[in-house]
PDB file of N, H, CA, C and O in Angstrom:
ATOM      1  N   VAL A   1     -16.125  90.985-198.754  1.00  0.00           N
ATOM      2  CA  VAL A   1     -16.910  90.986-198.785  1.00  0.00           C
ATOM      3  C   VAL A   1     -16.352  89.167-199.742  1.00  0.00           C
ATOM      4  O   VAL A   1     -16.527  88.746-200.886  1.00  0.00           O
ATOM      5  N   LEU A   2     -15.478  88.437-198.145  1.00  0.00           N
ATOM      6  H   LEU A   2     -15.337  88.779-197.216  1.00  0.00           H
ATOM      7  CA  LEU A   2     -14.946  87.062-199.472  1.00  0.00           C
ATOM      8  C   LEU A   2     -15.503  86.734-199.813  1.00  0.00           C
ATOM      9  O   LEU A   2     -16.605  87.009-199.336  1.00  0.00           O
ATOM     10  N   ILE A   3     -15.487  85.773-201.010  1.00  0.00           N
ATOM     11  H   ILE A   3     -14.592  85.550-201.397  1.00  0.00           H
ATOM     12  CA  ILE A   3     -15.742  84.549-201.880  1.00  0.00           C
ATOM     13  C   ILE A   3     -14.964  83.630-202.330  1.00  0.00           C
ATOM     14  O   ILE A   3     -14.012  84.345-202.642  1.00  0.00           O
ATOM     15  N   ASP A   4     -14.778  83.013-202.490  1.00  0.00           N
ATOM     16  H   ASP A   4     -15.552  82.433-202.237  1.00  0.00           H
ATOM     17  CA  ASP A   4     -13.871  80.854-203.453  1.00  0.00           C
ATOM     18  C   ASP A   4     -13.905  82.124-204.727  1.00  0.00           C
ATOM     19  O   ASP A   4     -14.939  82.547-205.244  1.00  0.00           O
ATOM     20  N   GLY A   5     -12.383  82.618-205.082  1.00  0.00           N
ATOM     21  H   GLY A   5     -11.543  82.274-204.662  1.00  0.00           H
ATOM     22  CA  GLY A   5     -12.128  82.376-206.466  1.00  0.00           C
ATOM     23  C   GLY A   5     -13.088  82.112-207.873  1.00  0.00           C
ATOM     24  O   GLY A   5     -13.734  82.623-208.788  1.00  0.00           O
ATOM     25  N   SER A   6     -12.471  80.538-207.057  1.00  0.00           N
ATOM     26  H   SER A   6     -11.946  80.123-206.314  1.00  0.00           H
ATOM     27  CA  SER A   6     -13.542  79.684-208.497  1.00  0.00           C
ATOM     28  C   SER A   6     -15.004  79.430-208.270  1.00  0.00           C
ATOM     29  O   SER A   6     -15.671  78.758-209.057  1.00  0.00           O
ATOM     30  N   GLU A   7     -15.470  79.953-207.229  1.00  0.00           N
ATOM     31  H   GLU A   7     -14.928  80.498-206.590  1.00  0.00           H
ATOM     32  CA  GLU A   7     -17.364  80.362-206.658  1.00  0.00           C
ATOM     33  C   GLU A   7     -17.418  82.107-207.923  1.00  0.00           C
ATOM     34  O   GLU A   7     -17.719  82.149-209.115  1.00  0.00           O
ATOM     35  N   ALA A   8     -17.129  82.899-207.281  1.00  0.00           N
ATOM     36  H   ALA A   8     -16.884  82.865-206.312  1.00  0.00           H
ATOM     37  CA  ALA A   8     -17.103  84.047-207.461  1.00  0.00           C
ATOM     38  C   ALA A   8     -16.310  84.036-209.324  1.00  0.00           C
ATOM     39  O   ALA A   8     -16.377  85.170-209.796  1.00  0.00           O
ATOM     40  N   ALA A   9     -15.823  83.274-210.049  1.00  0.00           N
ATOM     41  H   ALA A   9     -15.768  82.353-209.665  1.00  0.00           H
ATOM     42  CA  ALA A   9     -15.348  83.280-211.416  1.00  0.00           C
ATOM     43  C   ALA A   9     -17.281  82.584-212.329  1.00  0.00           C
ATOM     44  O   ALA A   9     -17.818  82.791-213.417  1.00  0.00           O
ATOM     45  N   THR A  10     -17.719  81.622-210.866  1.00  0.00           N
ATOM     46  H   THR A  10     -17.283  81.454-209.982  1.00  0.00           H
ATOM     47  CA  THR A  10     -18.498  81.029-211.316  1.00  0.00           C
ATOM     48  C   THR A  10     -19.769  82.294-212.106  1.00  0.00           C
ATOM     49  O   THR A  10     -20.385  82.317-213.172  1.00  0.00           O
ATOM     50  N   LEU A  11     -19.694  83.115-211.024  1.00  0.00           N
ATOM     51  H   LEU A  11     -19.193  83.097-210.158  1.00  0.00           H
ATOM     52  CA  LEU A  11     -21.049  84.394-211.365  1.00  0.00           C
ATOM     53  C   LEU A  11     -20.353  85.539-211.652  1.00  0.00           C
ATOM     54  O   LEU A  11     -20.684  86.528-210.998  1.00  0.00           O
ATOM     55  N   GLY A  12     -19.394  85.680-212.533  1.00  0.00           N
ATOM     56  H   GLY A  12     -19.125  84.876-213.064  1.00  0.00           H
ATOM     57  CA  GLY A  12     -18.813  86.052-213.238  1.00  0.00           C
ATOM     58  C   GLY A  12     -18.058  87.414-212.711  1.00  0.00           C
ATOM     59  O   GLY A  12     -17.585  88.293-213.432  1.00  0.00           O
ATOM     60  N   LEU A  13     -18.061  87.373-211.406  1.00  0.00           N
ATOM     61  H   LEU A  13     -18.444  86.659-210.820  1.00  0.00           H
ATOM     62  CA  LEU A  13     -17.482  88.018-209.921  1.00  0.00           C
ATOM     63  C   LEU A  13     -15.754  88.018-210.934  1.00  0.00           C
ATOM     64  O   LEU A  13     -15.350  87.027-211.542  1.00  0.00           O
ATOM     65  N   SER A  14     -14.682  89.953-210.838  1.00  0.00           N
ATOM     66  H   SER A  14     -15.010  90.758-210.344  1.00  0.00           H
ATOM     67  CA  SER A  14     -13.750  89.108-210.016  1.00  0.00           C
ATOM     68  C   SER A  14     -13.283  90.129-209.729  1.00  0.00           C
ATOM     69  O   SER A  14     -13.349  91.236-210.263  1.00  0.00           O
ATOM     70  N   ASP A  15     -12.434  89.507-208.229  1.00  0.00           N
ATOM     71  H   ASP A  15     -12.381  88.608-207.796  1.00  0.00           H
ATOM     72  CA  ASP A  15     -12.025  90.694-207.282  1.00  0.00           C
ATOM     73  C   ASP A  15     -11.807  92.019-207.496  1.00  0.00           C
ATOM     74  O   ASP A  15     -11.567  92.853-208.369  1.00  0.00           O
ATOM     75  N   GLY A  16     -11.984  91.870-206.376  1.00  0.00           N
ATOM     76  H   GLY A  16     -12.178  91.193-205.666  1.00  0.00           H
ATOM     77  CA  GLY A  16     -12.540  93.199-206.200  1.00  0.00           C
ATOM     78  C   GLY A  16     -13.810  94.445-207.176  1.00  0.00           C
ATOM     79  O   GLY A  16     -13.916  95.671-207.154  1.00  0.00           O
ATOM     80  N   ASP A  17     -14.431  93.551-207.791  1.00  0.00           N
ATOM     81  H   ASP A  17     -14.345  92.555-207.809  1.00  0.00           H
ATOM     82  CA  ASP A  17     -16.011  93.940-208.542  1.00  0.00           C
ATOM     83  C   ASP A  17     -16.639  94.450-207.543  1.00  0.00           C
ATOM     84  O   ASP A  17     -16.332  93.975-206.450  1.00  0.00           O
ATOM     85  N   ALA A  18     -17.315  95.155-207.554  1.00  0.00           N
ATOM     86  H   ALA A  18     -17.564  95.541-208.442  1.00  0.00           H
ATOM     87  CA  ALA A  18     -18.917  95.518-206.364  1.00  0.00           C
ATOM     88  C   ALA A  18     -20.326  95.378-206.409  1.00  0.00           C
ATOM     89  O   ALA A  18     -20.977  95.856-207.338  1.00  0.00           O
ATOM     90  N   ILE A  19     -21.002  94.562-205.178  1.00  0.00           N
ATOM     91  H   ILE A  19     -20.473  94.173-204.424  1.00  0.00           H
ATOM     92  CA  ILE A  19     -21.213  93.333-204.907  1.00  0.00           C
ATOM     93  C   ILE A  19     -22.436  94.109-204.711  1.00  0.00           C
ATOM     94  O   ILE A  19     -22.359  95.290-205.053  1.00  0.00           O
ATOM     95  N   VAL A  20     -24.155  93.474-203.973  1.00  0.00           N
ATOM     96  H   VAL A  20     -24.217  92.515-203.695  1.00  0.00           H
ATOM     97  CA  VAL A  20     -24.607  93.831-203.070  1.00  0.00           C
ATOM     98  C   VAL A  20     -25.086  92.274-202.390  1.00  0.00           C
ATOM     99  O   VAL A  20     -25.676  91.620-203.250  1.00  0.00           O
ATOM    100  N   LEU A  21     -24.988  91.655-201.272  1.00  0.00           N
ATOM    101  H   LEU A  21     -24.509  92.186-200.573  1.00  0.00           H
ATOM    102  CA  LEU A  21     -25.566  90.756-200.972  1.00  0.00           C
ATOM    103  C   LEU A  21     -27.346  91.779-200.260  1.00  0.00           C
ATOM    104  O   LEU A  21     -27.586  92.837-199.677  1.00  0.00           O
ATOM    105  N   ARG A  22     -28.394  90.212-200.989  1.00  0.00           N
ATOM    106  H   ARG A  22     -28.199  89.353-201.463  1.00  0.00           H
ATOM    107  CA  ARG A  22     -29.399  90.428-200.282  1.00  0.00           C
ATOM    108  C   ARG A  22     -30.022  89.321-198.818  1.00  0.00           C
ATOM    109  O   ARG A  22     -29.280  88.353-198.656  1.00  0.00           O
ATOM    110  N   SER A  23     -30.916  89.366-198.078  1.00  0.00           N
ATOM    111  H   SER A  23     -31.519  90.153-198.209  1.00  0.00           H
ATOM    112  CA  SER A  23     -31.053  89.117-196.858  1.00  0.00           C
ATOM    113  C   SER A  23     -32.300  89.354-197.661  1.00  0.00           C
ATOM    114  O   SER A  23     -32.528  89.861-198.759  1.00  0.00           O
ATOM    115  N   ALA A  24     -33.528  88.420-196.055  1.00  0.00           N
ATOM    116  H   ALA A  24     -33.342  88.008-195.163  1.00  0.00           H
ATOM    117  CA  ALA A  24     -35.193  88.433-195.938  1.00  0.00           C
ATOM    118  C   ALA A  24     -34.943  90.491-195.321  1.00  0.00           C
ATOM    119  O   ALA A  24     -35.651  91.467-195.571  1.00  0.00           O
ATOM    120  N   VAL A  25     -33.861  90.393-194.632  1.00  0.00           N
ATOM    121  H   VAL A  25     -33.286  89.601-194.429  1.00  0.00           H
ATOM    122  CA  VAL A  25     -34.226  91.548-193.530  1.00  0.00           C
ATOM    123  C   VAL A  25     -33.698  92.776-194.518  1.00  0.00           C
ATOM    124  O   VAL A  25     -34.450  93.742-194.643  1.00  0.00           O
ATOM    125  N   GLY A  26     -32.708  92.769-195.068  1.00  0.00           N
ATOM    126  H   GLY A  26     -32.097  91.984-194.966  1.00  0.00           H
ATOM    127  CA  GLY A  26     -31.714  93.850-195.031  1.00  0.00           C
ATOM    128  C   GLY A  26     -30.750  92.921-196.317  1.00  0.00           C
ATOM    129  O   GLY A  26     -30.732  91.770-196.754  1.00  0.00           O
ATOM    130  N   GLU A  27     -29.886  94.453-196.609  1.00  0.00           N
ATOM    131  H   GLU A  27     -29.901  95.388-196.254  1.00  0.00           H
ATOM    132  CA  GLU A  27     -28.773  93.712-198.112  1.00  0.00           C
ATOM    133  C   GLU A  27     -27.167  94.838-197.137  1.00  0.00           C
ATOM    134  O   GLU A  27     -27.072  95.710-196.273  1.00  0.00           O
ATOM    135  N   LEU A  28     -26.720  94.442-197.575  1.00  0.00           N
ATOM    136  H   LEU A  28     -26.797  93.734-198.277  1.00  0.00           H
ATOM    137  CA  LEU A  28     -25.069  94.614-197.902  1.00  0.00           C
ATOM    138  C   LEU A  28     -24.452  94.999-199.282  1.00  0.00           C
ATOM    139  O   LEU A  28     -24.527  94.460-200.386  1.00  0.00           O
ATOM    140  N   ARG A  29     -23.568  96.555-198.662  1.00  0.00           N
ATOM    141  H   ARG A  29     -23.507  96.993-197.765  1.00  0.00           H
ATOM    142  CA  ARG A  29     -23.166  96.324-200.639  1.00  0.00           C
ATOM    143  C   ARG A  29     -21.987  96.514-199.770  1.00  0.00           C
ATOM    144  O   ARG A  29     -21.677  97.000-198.683  1.00  0.00           O
ATOM    145  N   GLY A  30     -21.210  95.558-201.329  1.00  0.00           N
ATOM    146  H   GLY A  30     -21.462  95.164-202.212  1.00  0.00           H
ATOM    147  CA  GLY A  30     -19.472  95.464-200.491  1.00  0.00           C
ATOM    148  C   GLY A  30     -19.180  95.403-202.132  1.00  0.00           C
ATOM    149  O   GLY A  30     -19.814  95.771-203.121  1.00  0.00           O
ATOM    150  N   ARG A  31     -17.809  94.703-201.897  1.00  0.00           N
ATOM    151  H   ARG A  31     -17.295  94.404-201.094  1.00  0.00           H
ATOM    152  CA  ARG A  31     -16.656  93.972-202.995  1.00  0.00           C
ATOM    153  C   ARG A  31     -15.707  93.319-202.918  1.00  0.00           C
ATOM    154  O   ARG A  31     -14.679  93.392-202.246  1.00  0.00           O
ATOM    155  N   ALA A  32     -16.368  92.130-204.212  1.00  0.00           N
ATOM    156  H   ALA A  32     -17.203  92.070-204.758  1.00  0.00           H
ATOM    157  CA  ALA A  32     -15.281  90.786-203.543  1.00  0.00           C
ATOM    158  C   ALA A  32     -14.601  90.872-203.122  1.00  0.00           C
ATOM    159  O   ALA A  32     -14.004  91.946-203.200  1.00  0.00           O
ATOM    160  N   ARG A  33     -14.156  89.947-202.410  1.00  0.00           N
ATOM    161  H   ARG A  33     -14.641  89.074-202.347  1.00  0.00           H
ATOM    162  CA  ARG A  33     -12.385  89.686-202.178  1.00  0.00           C
ATOM    163  C   ARG A  33     -11.864  88.376-202.404  1.00  0.00           C
ATOM    164  O   ARG A  33     -12.002  87.795-201.327  1.00  0.00           O
ATOM    165  N   PHE A  34     -11.363  87.639-203.189  1.00  0.00           N
ATOM    166  H   PHE A  34     -11.250  88.111-204.063  1.00  0.00           H
ATOM    167  CA  PHE A  34     -10.926  86.581-203.297  1.00  0.00           C
ATOM    168  C   PHE A  34     -10.359  85.956-202.004  1.00  0.00           C
ATOM    169  O   PHE A  34      -9.567  86.732-201.468  1.00  0.00           O
ATOM    170  N   ALA A  35     -10.560  84.481-201.159  1.00  0.00           N
ATOM    171  H   ALA A  35     -11.202  83.850-201.594  1.00  0.00           H
ATOM    172  CA  ALA A  35     -10.654  83.918-200.413  1.00  0.00           C
ATOM    173  C   ALA A  35     -10.798  83.007-200.939  1.00  0.00           C
ATOM    174  O   ALA A  35     -11.322  82.635-201.989  1.00  0.00           O
ATOM    175  N   ARG A  36     -10.075  82.438-199.810  1.00  0.00           N
ATOM    176  H   ARG A  36      -9.649  82.740-198.957  1.00  0.00           H
ATOM    177  CA  ARG A  36     -10.295  80.558-200.308  1.00  0.00           C
ATOM    178  C   ARG A  36     -11.314  79.999-199.009  1.00  0.00           C
ATOM    179  O   ARG A  36     -10.972  80.371-197.887  1.00  0.00           O
ATOM    180  N   LEU A  37     -12.580  79.100-199.121  1.00  0.00           N
ATOM    181  H   LEU A  37     -12.858  78.798-200.032  1.00  0.00           H
ATOM    182  CA  LEU A  37     -13.500  79.035-198.490  1.00  0.00           C
ATOM    183  C   LEU A  37     -15.147  78.355-199.063  1.00  0.00           C
ATOM    184  O   LEU A  37     -15.815  78.667-200.049  1.00  0.00           O
ATOM    185  N   PRO A  38     -15.377  77.440-198.089  1.00  0.00           N
ATOM    186  CA  PRO A  38     -15.948  76.429-198.552  1.00  0.00           C
ATOM    187  C   PRO A  38     -17.288  77.037-199.839  1.00  0.00           C
ATOM    188  O   PRO A  38     -17.959  77.925-199.314  1.00  0.00           O
ATOM    189  N   LEU A  39     -17.747  76.729-201.312  1.00  0.00           N
ATOM    190  H   LEU A  39     -17.202  76.007-201.738  1.00  0.00           H
ATOM    191  CA  LEU A  39     -18.348  76.787-201.629  1.00  0.00           C
ATOM    192  C   LEU A  39     -19.414  76.609-201.273  1.00  0.00           C
ATOM    193  O   LEU A  39     -19.973  75.684-200.682  1.00  0.00           O
ATOM    194  N   ARG A  40     -19.911  78.166-201.902  1.00  0.00           N
ATOM    195  H   ARG A  40     -19.457  78.917-202.382  1.00  0.00           H
ATOM    196  CA  ARG A  40     -21.395  78.416-201.863  1.00  0.00           C
ATOM    197  C   ARG A  40     -21.961  79.371-200.424  1.00  0.00           C
ATOM    198  O   ARG A  40     -23.075  79.599-199.950  1.00  0.00           O
ATOM    199  N   THR A  41     -20.630  79.738-200.075  1.00  0.00           N
ATOM    200  H   THR A  41     -19.726  79.553-200.460  1.00  0.00           H
ATOM    201  CA  THR A  41     -21.428  80.329-198.736  1.00  0.00           C
ATOM    202  C   THR A  41     -19.436  81.579-199.152  1.00  0.00           C
ATOM    203  O   THR A  41     -18.332  81.254-199.589  1.00  0.00           O
ATOM    204  N   VAL A  42     -20.252  83.367-198.515  1.00  0.00           N
ATOM    205  H   VAL A  42     -21.149  83.631-198.161  1.00  0.00           H
ATOM    206  CA  VAL A  42     -20.009  83.944-198.208  1.00  0.00           C
ATOM    207  C   VAL A  42     -19.219  84.340-196.934  1.00  0.00           C
ATOM    208  O   VAL A  42     -19.493  83.621-195.974  1.00  0.00           O
ATOM    209  N   GLN A  43     -18.052  85.577-196.628  1.00  0.00           N
ATOM    210  H   GLN A  43     -17.829  86.162-197.409  1.00  0.00           H
ATOM    211  CA  GLN A  43     -17.279  85.894-195.269  1.00  0.00           C
ATOM    212  C   GLN A  43     -17.694  87.980-195.418  1.00  0.00           C
ATOM    213  O   GLN A  43     -17.195  88.894-196.075  1.00  0.00           O
ATOM    214  N   VAL A  44     -18.461  87.914-194.734  1.00  0.00           N
ATOM    215  H   VAL A  44     -18.866  87.172-194.200  1.00  0.00           H
ATOM    216  CA  VAL A  44     -18.452  89.453-193.965  1.00  0.00           C
ATOM    217  C   VAL A  44     -17.793  90.108-192.799  1.00  0.00           C
ATOM    218  O   VAL A  44     -16.860  89.311-192.694  1.00  0.00           O
ATOM    219  N   HIS A  45     -17.592  90.967-191.852  1.00  0.00           N
ATOM    220  H   HIS A  45     -18.350  91.615-191.938  1.00  0.00           H
ATOM    221  CA  HIS A  45     -17.215  90.847-191.209  1.00  0.00           C
ATOM    222  C   HIS A  45     -19.001  91.967-189.672  1.00  0.00           C
ATOM    223  O   HIS A  45     -19.641  93.016-189.747  1.00  0.00           O
ATOM    224  N   TRP A  46     -18.962  91.340-189.123  1.00  0.00           N
ATOM    225  H   TRP A  46     -18.442  90.488-189.062  1.00  0.00           H
ATOM    226  CA  TRP A  46     -20.106  91.109-188.382  1.00  0.00           C
ATOM    227  C   TRP A  46     -21.020  92.715-188.018  1.00  0.00           C
ATOM    228  O   TRP A  46     -22.205  93.014-188.162  1.00  0.00           O
ATOM    229  N   PRO A  47     -20.311  93.179-187.710  1.00  0.00           N
ATOM    230  CA  PRO A  47     -20.460  95.232-188.224  1.00  0.00           C
ATOM    231  C   PRO A  47     -21.790  95.887-188.825  1.00  0.00           C
ATOM    232  O   PRO A  47     -22.751  96.551-188.436  1.00  0.00           O
ATOM    233  N   GLU A  48     -20.973  94.953-190.738  1.00  0.00           N
ATOM    234  H   GLU A  48     -20.193  94.414-191.054  1.00  0.00           H
ATOM    235  CA  GLU A  48     -21.674  94.877-191.558  1.00  0.00           C
ATOM    236  C   GLU A  48     -22.459  94.198-191.921  1.00  0.00           C
ATOM    237  O   GLU A  48     -23.302  94.630-192.708  1.00  0.00           O
ATOM    238  N   GLY A  49     -22.485  92.890-191.492  1.00  0.00           N
ATOM    239  H   GLY A  49     -21.801  92.538-190.853  1.00  0.00           H
ATOM    240  CA  GLY A  49     -23.114  91.543-191.835  1.00  0.00           C
ATOM    241  C   GLY A  49     -24.861  91.958-190.971  1.00  0.00           C
ATOM    242  O   GLY A  49     -26.057  91.873-191.250  1.00  0.00           O
ATOM    243  N   ASN A  50     -23.870  92.482-189.670  1.00  0.00           N
ATOM    244  H   ASN A  50     -22.898  92.551-189.443  1.00  0.00           H
ATOM    245  CA  ASN A  50     -26.034  92.629-189.129  1.00  0.00           C
ATOM    246  C   ASN A  50     -26.982  93.417-189.536  1.00  0.00           C
ATOM    247  O   ASN A  50     -27.799  94.066-188.883  1.00  0.00           O
ATOM    248  N   ALA A  51     -26.787  93.298-190.921  1.00  0.00           N
ATOM    249  H   ALA A  51     -26.123  92.771-191.452  1.00  0.00           H
ATOM    250  CA  ALA A  51     -27.269  93.670-191.703  1.00  0.00           C
ATOM    251  C   ALA A  51     -28.624  93.202-191.731  1.00  0.00           C
ATOM    252  O   ALA A  51     -29.646  93.755-191.324  1.00  0.00           O
ATOM    253  N   LEU A  52     -28.453  92.053-192.298  1.00  0.00           N
ATOM    254  H   LEU A  52     -27.623  91.604-192.629  1.00  0.00           H
ATOM    255  CA  LEU A  52     -28.479  90.662-193.934  1.00  0.00           C
ATOM    256  C   LEU A  52     -29.372  89.855-191.904  1.00  0.00           C
ATOM    257  O   LEU A  52     -30.491  89.358-192.028  1.00  0.00           O
ATOM    258  N   ILE A  53     -28.845  89.858-190.646  1.00  0.00           N
ATOM    259  H   ILE A  53     -27.935  90.262-190.546  1.00  0.00           H
ATOM    260  CA  ILE A  53     -29.290  89.189-189.266  1.00  0.00           C
ATOM    261  C   ILE A  53     -30.057  89.867-188.919  1.00  0.00           C
ATOM    262  O   ILE A  53     -29.847  91.033-188.584  1.00  0.00           O
ATOM    263  N   GLY A  54     -31.800  88.954-188.915  1.00  0.00           N
ATOM    264  H   GLY A  54     -31.971  88.007-189.188  1.00  0.00           H
ATOM    265  CA  GLY A  54     -32.732  89.675-188.289  1.00  0.00           C
ATOM    266  C   GLY A  54     -32.441  89.209-186.732  1.00  0.00           C
ATOM    267  O   GLY A  54     -32.241  88.095-186.248  1.00  0.00           O
ATOM    268  N   ALA A  55     -32.482  90.138-186.322  1.00  0.00           N
ATOM    269  H   ALA A  55     -32.645  91.043-186.715  1.00  0.00           H
ATOM    270  CA  ALA A  55     -32.528  91.266-184.766  1.00  0.00           C
ATOM    271  C   ALA A  55     -32.850  90.451-183.698  1.00  0.00           C
ATOM    272  O   ALA A  55     -32.446  90.570-182.541  1.00  0.00           O
ATOM    273  N   GLY A  56     -33.765  89.430-184.246  1.00  0.00           N
ATOM    274  H   GLY A  56     -34.093  89.332-185.186  1.00  0.00           H
ATOM    275  CA  GLY A  56     -34.829  88.634-183.176  1.00  0.00           C
ATOM    276  C   GLY A  56     -34.106  86.817-183.491  1.00  0.00           C
ATOM    277  O   GLY A  56     -34.622  85.876-182.887  1.00  0.00           O
ATOM    278  N   ASP A  57     -33.096  86.610-184.326  1.00  0.00           N
ATOM    279  H   ASP A  57     -32.677  87.374-184.816  1.00  0.00           H
ATOM    280  CA  ASP A  57     -32.695  85.196-184.427  1.00  0.00           C
ATOM    281  C   ASP A  57     -31.921  84.919-183.113  1.00  0.00           C
ATOM    282  O   ASP A  57     -30.914  85.624-183.038  1.00  0.00           O
ATOM    283  N   ARG A  58     -32.133  83.971-181.900  1.00  0.00           N
ATOM    284  H   ARG A  58     -32.951  83.398-181.961  1.00  0.00           H
ATOM    285  CA  ARG A  58     -31.535  83.777-181.020  1.00  0.00           C
ATOM    286  C   ARG A  58     -31.658  82.311-181.560  1.00  0.00           C
ATOM    287  O   ARG A  58     -32.663  81.833-182.086  1.00  0.00           O
ATOM    288  N   GLU A  59     -30.385  81.639-181.325  1.00  0.00           N
ATOM    289  H   GLU A  59     -29.568  82.027-180.897  1.00  0.00           H
ATOM    290  CA  GLU A  59     -30.961  80.317-180.076  1.00  0.00           C
ATOM    291  C   GLU A  59     -31.627  80.313-179.568  1.00  0.00           C
ATOM    292  O   GLU A  59     -32.060  81.374-179.119  1.00  0.00           O
ATOM    293  N   PRO A  60     -32.120  79.267-179.307  1.00  0.00           N
ATOM    294  CA  PRO A  60     -34.005  78.955-178.299  1.00  0.00           C
ATOM    295  C   PRO A  60     -32.454  79.482-176.478  1.00  0.00           C
ATOM    296  O   PRO A  60     -32.065  80.554-176.015  1.00  0.00           O
ATOM    297  N   ARG A  61     -32.265  78.552-176.263  1.00  0.00           N
ATOM    298  H   ARG A  61     -32.581  77.681-176.639  1.00  0.00           H
ATOM    299  CA  ARG A  61     -31.593  78.083-175.340  1.00  0.00           C
ATOM    300  C   ARG A  61     -30.159  79.014-174.952  1.00  0.00           C
ATOM    301  O   ARG A  61     -30.055  78.926-173.728  1.00  0.00           O
ATOM    302  N   SER A  62     -29.258  79.687-175.380  1.00  0.00           N
ATOM    303  H   SER A  62     -29.343  79.758-176.374  1.00  0.00           H
ATOM    304  CA  SER A  62     -28.684  80.246-174.737  1.00  0.00           C
ATOM    305  C   SER A  62     -28.748  81.748-175.025  1.00  0.00           C
ATOM    306  O   SER A  62     -28.085  82.595-174.427  1.00  0.00           O
ATOM    307  N   HIS A  63     -29.960  82.069-176.389  1.00  0.00           N
ATOM    308  H   HIS A  63     -30.499  81.381-176.875  1.00  0.00           H
ATOM    309  CA  HIS A  63     -30.081  83.693-176.324  1.00  0.00           C
ATOM    310  C   HIS A  63     -29.600  84.174-177.189  1.00  0.00           C
ATOM    311  O   HIS A  63     -30.140  85.056-177.857  1.00  0.00           O
ATOM    312  N   ILE A  64     -27.631  83.376-177.539  1.00  0.00           N
ATOM    313  H   ILE A  64     -27.193  82.659-176.996  1.00  0.00           H
ATOM    314  CA  ILE A  64     -26.952  83.859-179.210  1.00  0.00           C
ATOM    315  C   ILE A  64     -27.138  84.166-179.860  1.00  0.00           C
ATOM    316  O   ILE A  64     -27.248  83.162-180.564  1.00  0.00           O
ATOM    317  N   PRO A  65     -27.442  85.350-180.744  1.00  0.00           N
ATOM    318  CA  PRO A  65     -27.002  85.862-181.417  1.00  0.00           C
ATOM    319  C   PRO A  65     -27.532  84.210-182.900  1.00  0.00           C
ATOM    320  O   PRO A  65     -27.128  83.074-182.654  1.00  0.00           O
ATOM    321  N   ASP A  66     -28.396  84.488-184.223  1.00  0.00           N
ATOM    322  H   ASP A  66     -28.725  85.411-184.423  1.00  0.00           H
ATOM    323  CA  ASP A  66     -27.412  83.399-184.938  1.00  0.00           C
ATOM    324  C   ASP A  66     -26.233  84.797-185.873  1.00  0.00           C
ATOM    325  O   ASP A  66     -26.322  86.024-185.918  1.00  0.00           O
ATOM    326  N   TYR A  67     -25.288  83.870-186.442  1.00  0.00           N
ATOM    327  H   TYR A  67     -25.215  82.873-186.405  1.00  0.00           H
ATOM    328  CA  TYR A  67     -24.383  85.114-186.932  1.00  0.00           C
ATOM    329  C   TYR A  67     -24.564  84.635-188.357  1.00  0.00           C
ATOM    330  O   TYR A  67     -23.939  85.364-189.127  1.00  0.00           O
ATOM    331  N   ASN A  68     -25.506  83.204-189.245  1.00  0.00           N
ATOM    332  H   ASN A  68     -26.014  82.611-188.619  1.00  0.00           H
ATOM    333  CA  ASN A  68     -26.174  82.846-190.244  1.00  0.00           C
ATOM    334  C   ASN A  68     -26.524  83.479-191.135  1.00  0.00           C
ATOM    335  O   ASN A  68     -26.118  84.437-190.477  1.00  0.00           O
ATOM    336  N   ALA A  69     -26.911  83.944-192.069  1.00  0.00           N
ATOM    337  H   ALA A  69     -27.240  83.166-192.603  1.00  0.00           H
ATOM    338  CA  ALA A  69     -28.032  83.845-192.479  1.00  0.00           C
ATOM    339  C   ALA A  69     -28.196  83.893-194.370  1.00  0.00           C
ATOM    340  O   ALA A  69     -27.202  84.404-194.887  1.00  0.00           O
ATOM    341  N   VAL A  70     -28.636  83.710-194.779  1.00  0.00           N
ATOM    342  H   VAL A  70     -29.443  83.295-194.359  1.00  0.00           H
ATOM    343  CA  VAL A  70     -29.089  83.210-196.562  1.00  0.00           C
ATOM    344  C   VAL A  70     -29.728  84.677-197.287  1.00  0.00           C
ATOM    345  O   VAL A  70     -30.840  85.204-197.244  1.00  0.00           O
ATOM    346  N   ALA A  71     -28.314  85.066-198.024  1.00  0.00           N
ATOM    347  H   ALA A  71     -27.411  84.638-198.058  1.00  0.00           H
ATOM    348  CA  ALA A  71     -28.170  85.760-199.451  1.00  0.00           C
ATOM    349  C   ALA A  71     -28.186  85.115-200.365  1.00  0.00           C
ATOM    350  O   ALA A  71     -27.852  83.989-200.732  1.00  0.00           O
ATOM    351  N   THR A  72     -28.737  86.188-200.804  1.00  0.00           N
ATOM    352  H   THR A  72     -29.008  87.103-200.505  1.00  0.00           H
ATOM    353  CA  THR A  72     -28.585  85.605-202.272  1.00  0.00           C
ATOM    354  C   THR A  72     -27.333  87.398-202.616  1.00  0.00           C
ATOM    355  O   THR A  72     -27.330  88.408-201.911  1.00  0.00           O
ATOM    356  N   LEU A  73     -26.637  87.188-203.654  1.00  0.00           N
ATOM    357  H   LEU A  73     -26.639  86.368-204.226  1.00  0.00           H
ATOM    358  CA  LEU A  73     -25.039  87.651-203.991  1.00  0.00           C
ATOM    359  C   LEU A  73     -25.518  87.841-205.506  1.00  0.00           C
ATOM    360  O   LEU A  73     -26.094  86.984-206.175  1.00  0.00           O
ATOM    361  N   GLU A  74     -25.004  89.732-206.111  1.00  0.00           N
ATOM    362  H   GLU A  74     -24.536  90.429-205.567  1.00  0.00           H
ATOM    363  CA  GLU A  74     -25.382  89.767-207.572  1.00  0.00           C
ATOM    364  C   GLU A  74     -24.193  90.543-207.290  1.00  0.00           C
ATOM    365  O   GLU A  74     -23.430  90.534-206.324  1.00  0.00           O
ATOM    366  N   ARG A  75     -24.223  91.463-208.748  1.00  0.00           N
ATOM    367  H   ARG A  75     -24.843  91.470-209.533  1.00  0.00           H
ATOM    368  CA  ARG A  75     -23.074  92.146-209.198  1.00  0.00           C
ATOM    369  C   ARG A  75     -24.046  93.797-209.133  1.00  0.00           C
ATOM    370  O   ARG A  75     -25.126  93.965-209.699  1.00  0.00           O
ATOM    371  N   ALA A  76     -23.248  94.941-208.227  1.00  0.00           N
ATOM    372  H   ALA A  76     -22.370  94.805-207.767  1.00  0.00           H
ATOM    373  CA  ALA A  76     -23.912  96.022-207.676  1.00  0.00           C
ATOM    374  C   ALA A  76     -24.194  97.443-208.969  1.00  0.00           C
ATOM    375  O   ALA A  76     -24.773  98.476-208.634  1.00  0.00           O
TER     376      ALA A  76
END
């Protein structure tokens, strides 16, 4: 799970710490890996990230899946 190093520091996380992301539809367990990202965001590889996205969440006109999710992050 990619997270900005300064954001991780505010959460008390170190690079490589085990973490859990939870959304309204699922959870993803992984390890924090520092990267330069906008604050209050994380990035995950999409196959694993699918656990956080509802299967029916699609853009109304194009029917493209919504690849964004609101999630909480905590130490595992």
